[in-house]
Structure formats: structure tokens, C-alpha cells
N, C-alpha and C positions, 0 to 999 in steps of 0.2 A: 856264566854258568859252566862254560868249558874249563875255565881256569880253576873253579872250585872243584869240579869233578876230578881234574888231573891231580889235585892235592888231597884227594880222599875225603873231601867235605860233602855233606849231604845238604842240599838246598831244599828249603821249604818255600815253594813258590806260591805267592799270594795272588789270586785272581780276584779282581774287584773293578768296579766302575761300570755303569750301565750306559750304553750309547743312547742318545736322545730318542731315537726311533723305537727303542725297546723298553722305555721306562714305564713302570706301573703308574707313577704319578705323572700325568701328562703335562705337557707345556713346560712349566717352570720347575718340574721335579728335579731333584738333585742327582748328579751322576753316582753318588754314593748309595742311592736307594735301590729298592727292589725292581725286579724285572716284571713286565706285564705278563699276565697268564698266557696270552696268545704267543708270546715270544720265548716261553720256557723251552719248547722243543728246539728252537734255534740255538739257545744257549747250550743245550745238551750236545747238539752237533758241533758247536764251537769247541766245547771241552774235549770231545772225541778227537778233533783234529789237533788241538793244542797238545794233548797228552801223547798222541801218536808221534808228534814231531819231537817233543822234548824229553820223553821218557827213555830214549835210546841214545847210544853214543853219537856225538861226543858230550852230550848234556847230562843224561842219566838222572833226570829228576824223578823222584818217587813219592814225594810228599806234596800234596795240593791242598792249600788252605783257601776256602771260599769266603771271601770278603774279610775285612779287618774290623773287629769290634762291631759286628752287625747289631748288637743289642743297644742301639742308640736310635732315638726317634728323630727324623729329619727336621721336625718343627723346632727342635732345640736351636738349630742354626737358621731359623727363618726360611726353611726349605732351600737354603743355599748349599753350595758344594762344601765338602769337608773332607778331612783325612780319614774320617770314620766310615764304616760300612753301614749306613743308617737304614736298616730294615725294621727298626723298632716302630711299634704302633701303640701310642699311649691309650688309645680307645679300646685296646684288646686286653683281656685279663692276663694273657701270657705274652703281651708286648710284641706280637707279630711272629713269634717263633713258629706257629703253625704254617704260615705262608713260606717262611724260610725252608720248612720241611718239603713243601711242594717243589721248590727249586732243587733240593737235594735229590728228590725222586726223579727229576728230569736229568740231572747231571751225573749222578753216581753210576747208573748202568752204562752210560756212554764212556765214562772214564775207565771203568773196569774192562769194557770191551776193547778199548784201545791198549790197555796195559793191566793185566790181571794182578800185577804186583803193586800197582799204584795204591797209595794210602790217602784217603780223603779226610780232611780235617774240617770240623765245624770252625768257622772263622773266629780267630782269637777273641774270646769273649772279654768284655771290659769288666763285667760283674760289678756293677756300681756299688752295691752294698749287700749286706747279709740279711735276707728276708726272714730268716728263721727266728722263732721266738715270738712271744706275744706280750707287749707290742714288739714289732721287729726293730732291729737297729736302724733300718731305713727311716722309719717314722720318728725316731728319737733324735735324728740329726737336726742341726740348725743351719740353714732352713731345712724343713722336713723333705726327705726324698721319698718318692713312691717306691713300693717294693715290687713293681711290675718288671723293670728291666732284668733283674736276676732270675725272673721266671721264664726268660726267653728259651733256655735250654729245655725246661719242662714242656714248653709249648711245642718245641720240635718233636719231642717224644709223643706228646698227646696227638700231634698231627700225623703220626705214623712215620716220622723220619728216622726212627731208631735204626732200622736195617740199612740206611743209606749214608752212613758215615763210618769211618774206622776209628777215629780218635777225636778228642776234644782239645782244641787249643784255647788257652785263656791267658790273661795278663795279670801279673801280681807284682806291683811296686810297693815299696815302703818310702815314707817321707822322713827325712832327717828332722829331728825334733830340737835342734839348736844346742845340743850338748854332746860331749864325747860319748860315743857308743849308743846314742839314743835315736830311736825311730818309732813311728806309730802310723796306723791307719784307723781312725775312729769309725769309718764306715764298716769296718769288719771287727771292731773291738779287739784289734791286735796291737801289740806293742813289744818293744825290746825286752821289757822286764816282766812280761806275763806269758805271752805265747811264743815269742820268737817271730821269724819272718812270716808275712802274710800269706806266702805260698802254702803254708800248712793249712790255714783256714779255708782258702779258696779251693785247694785240691780236695779237702774233705767234703766241702759242699758239693762240688761237681760229682764226686763219687757217690754221695748220698742220693742225689737226684737220679743218676744212672741206675743205681741199685734198686731204687723204688719202682722203676719201670722195667726191671729185669735185663738191664744192659750193662752189667758190671764188668764185662770183658773188654770194654773199650779202653784204649790207652789214652794217657793224658800228656800234654806238653804245655809247659809254661813258656810261651814264645816271646814274651817281653818281661824282663825282670831287671830291677836296679834299685838303688836307694837314690832319691832325688832331693835336690836343694837348689832352687833357682837363684839364691843369693850367696852361694858358697864358692865363688870363683877364687882360686888360690888360697883356699882355707885349709890349712894343714890338719886341723882337728877333724874336719869333715873327710878329708882324704884318707886319714887313718881309719875313721869309722867305716868308710866305704870298703876298705881292704878287709876289715873284720867282717863286714856284712857279706862279702863275696863268699867267705868260708862258711858262714852260717847258712846262707841261702842255698848253696849247692849241696851241703850236707842234708839240709831239710828236704830239698827236692828229691834227692836220691832216696831218702827214707820214705818219702811218699810214693815211691815207685814211678816217678815221672820218666818218660822216655827222653825228654829233652828239657833243658832249662837254659834259655837263650838270653844272654845279657844284652840289654839294649841301651846303648850301643857302644861300639868300639871308641868312637869319638864323642858320643854322648849327647844328651839333651838334659837341661837342668843339672848340668855338671855330673852326669852319670858316667862320663867317659872313663875308659881304661887307659887310653893314651891321650897325650896332649896333641895339639894341632900339628906339631912338628913330628909326630909319631914317637916321641920319647915316652917312656913308661911312667905311669903313675903307680903308687903303691898297690892299688887294686889290681893292676895287671900282673904284678909279681904274685900276689895272692891267688889270682885266677890260674896262673901257670902252675903253682904248687898244688892247688886244690885238684886240678886235672891230673897231675902226676900221681897224687896220692889216691884219688878216688876213681880214676878211670878203671873200668871193668870191675869195680867193687859191687858187692850186693849187700843190701841192708840186712842186718841180723836182729837188732833190737834197739830200743831207746834206753839209754843209761839213766836210771832213776835212783840209784843208791846214794847220791850225794845231794843234800839239800841245797836249793837255790843254784844248782848247776845244771845246765842243759847239755845233753850229750847223746851221741849216736855211736853204735858199733857197726862196723862193716867187715865183710870178708873179701880179701883180694888175694887170690892165689894162696901162697903159703903165709900170709900175714892176716892178723886181725887189726883193724884200724879203729881207734877211738878218736872222735872229735868232741872236745869239751870247751865250754866257756861259761862265765858267770852270767846268770840270768838276771840278777838284781843289781849288778854293777859293783858289788862289794868283792873283796878278795876272800877266797875260801880255801884254807888249807885242807887237803884231803889225803887220806892214806890209800894207796893203790893196792890191788891184790897181789902185787909183786913188783919186780923191776922190769919195765918195758924194754924191748930191744932198742927203741929209739924214741925220742921226743923232739918235735919240731915246732918252731914259731910259725905264725901264719904265712910268713914269707919264705919258709923252708930253712931258715937258720936252725941248726941243731942245738939242742939243750942236752947236757949230760944226763943220761938216764938215772932216775932215782925212784925210790919206792914211795915217796910222798912229795907233793908239790902244791903250789898255790895257784888256784884257778882264778883268772881275772876276766875282764871283758874280752881280752884277746883270745880267739880260738886257738887251741893247741891240738896238734896231731900226735897221737901215741901209737906206736907199732908194737904188736905182740906176736908171739908164736901162736899158731892156730890152736 
């Protein structure tokens, strides 16, 4: 944490795991599960001391995420331990979100007392599937999913937890669909050729729940994102697809107004890595670097809709307007631009001679314009 702070990085510190003496589910209850009601004050005191220590130099931690993917029922793992933060309750209509709110009520005042600048995040929600619609996407899956897990956030708000967090952390992955440029998440009805990255759908869902309960001022973070493929080791087509996905996902997250969009992870899981094990770069890392250089400090202006079957966003960065464009259906689309841009770049930052017309493919392109 000292090293990160010295390099100007902002740490999101995840607090999770309940000691045996404090577990709501006594005896064999998992450490990932909820805290006993009698021990919530003790947890609040713990958070006060934790924040008091690590919010100041040399650590300077300002973001505190309470549990990881708490919208999981521990019974899924036979009440064993897991990497998830299993506060979910399948017997509850809102999956235990109301009790998570009780934890927030105990922790939030203590966190703010220790550091008024601290930002408290609802633990990175898994958001198993999209419960909207009748029937919901959840029920239409094979095997059917219950639509209770994604109601966890609503449960927090119904339980009075709305004033006791500053932002919502959630996770939005896509899964490689076995061909160049293709990815999909059936649980959210999202795909490369219809919606673009799943972060768009999940961010929209979280915003809609917050707005319905009058909490639209909360910030959002996608604290785990990547394109995954468990069988794609040393697969050049997947690696190129991942590089394209980096540009798409970061442009989409910025357009959604997210405060952070965190790639998970540098070395990866299910081949999501930006670097190889020897720390050499993969194409996605180069795409990541260039996306940051182009979109850092940029603000979203609009979605570009004037070209059929082309996905695009416009941003403002200082004295430049930035366009990010790619083919949504995989076909090549010749388009006429409104003029000649100042610069055009490939996804890896390689320049293209500026022209007034170009062909848009699956590869995202960056165009720079005068304001």
C-alpha cells in the first residue's frame, strides 16, 4: 500500500471474512458469510481503527469495499469457505440485502468518524443475471436461475442502507465466444454484435435501482472486468480479441460515467492477463496503455449513432474531441466522416494517415478532432 501510494495509485481496500466468534451462522458457518447481530458494533469499532490507521500517510487509502461479491448464498458451497462474500439468503425475497444494510449502518458512521474523506463501497456485486422483464432473463436460462441474487442491492435500499454507502462496486466480465472479436453473456442478454460489453447493461441496471429509491447520486465502479476464456492459452486470435475488448470496455465504462473500471487482472485468470508470467506484454497491455493515454481525463459527450452497425462514443479531452469507433456486427463498414480528423490511431496506438472516409472493422479506432 505504501508502494502504491508513492506511485500515485489509489487502492480500493477490500475488507472481508468473519472470524468464527463473530459469525451469524454459528458453528460451521463460512468465513465469507455475515456477522452476528450482536457483533456488528464490534465490526464498526474494527473499521474505525482500520480506517484511522490506513487512511493517513504512508498508506493514504480512501476507498473501502465491504466484502467481495456478497450477493452469493453460502449454501451454494455447502456452507464451506469460498472466495466470495456470501451474505446472500435464498429464503429472503431480496437475498439478504436487508441484513447487509444493517452491517453498513454499523460500519459507515465509524468509517466516516475515522476519516470524513473515506469512500465506502457496497462490496463488488456479482449480479448473477438480469431480473428485469417478464419472464426475467434469469428464469429463461438453462438451468433456470433465481432472480433473487440481483435484488440484493434493492434489499440494501429497502433495509434503509441507502445513506450508509457512497458508491456501488460491481463486476462485469464477458466470455469469449470462440471466434475473432466475439463475446457474450447470456445471463444479461449481452453480446459483441448487439449491445457491446456487459458493463453497459450492468451499469444501467444498478443506476435504475438506485434511481428508483432516490439515490441516483451514488458513484459506480466496475472493480473486476475482463474477457475470459479458460481454454485460450497461447491463442493469438483470442489475444487480439482481448486487445480490442480493452478499448471497447474502457470507452463504454467512461460513457457510463463510472469512476473506475479495473481490469482483473494483470497476470490474469482464465487467460485474462495483460502480461505474461515473465512480465512481457500481451497485445491487450499495449491496448490498455494507449486507451489510458487517449481517454485519461476525458469526459463523455455522446454516443455516435449516425453510422449503421457501427458502435461509437465521443469524448472531450482538453483541446481535443476523441471518437472511438468499431464495427458492431463484424462486417467492414465504409463511412464518410464530417471532415478530416487531426489524427487516427489503431487500437495499439499506431497512427493511420488522416482521411475523410475510412472503413470501420472489429478493431476499435481512435479519431482525434479539433474541439
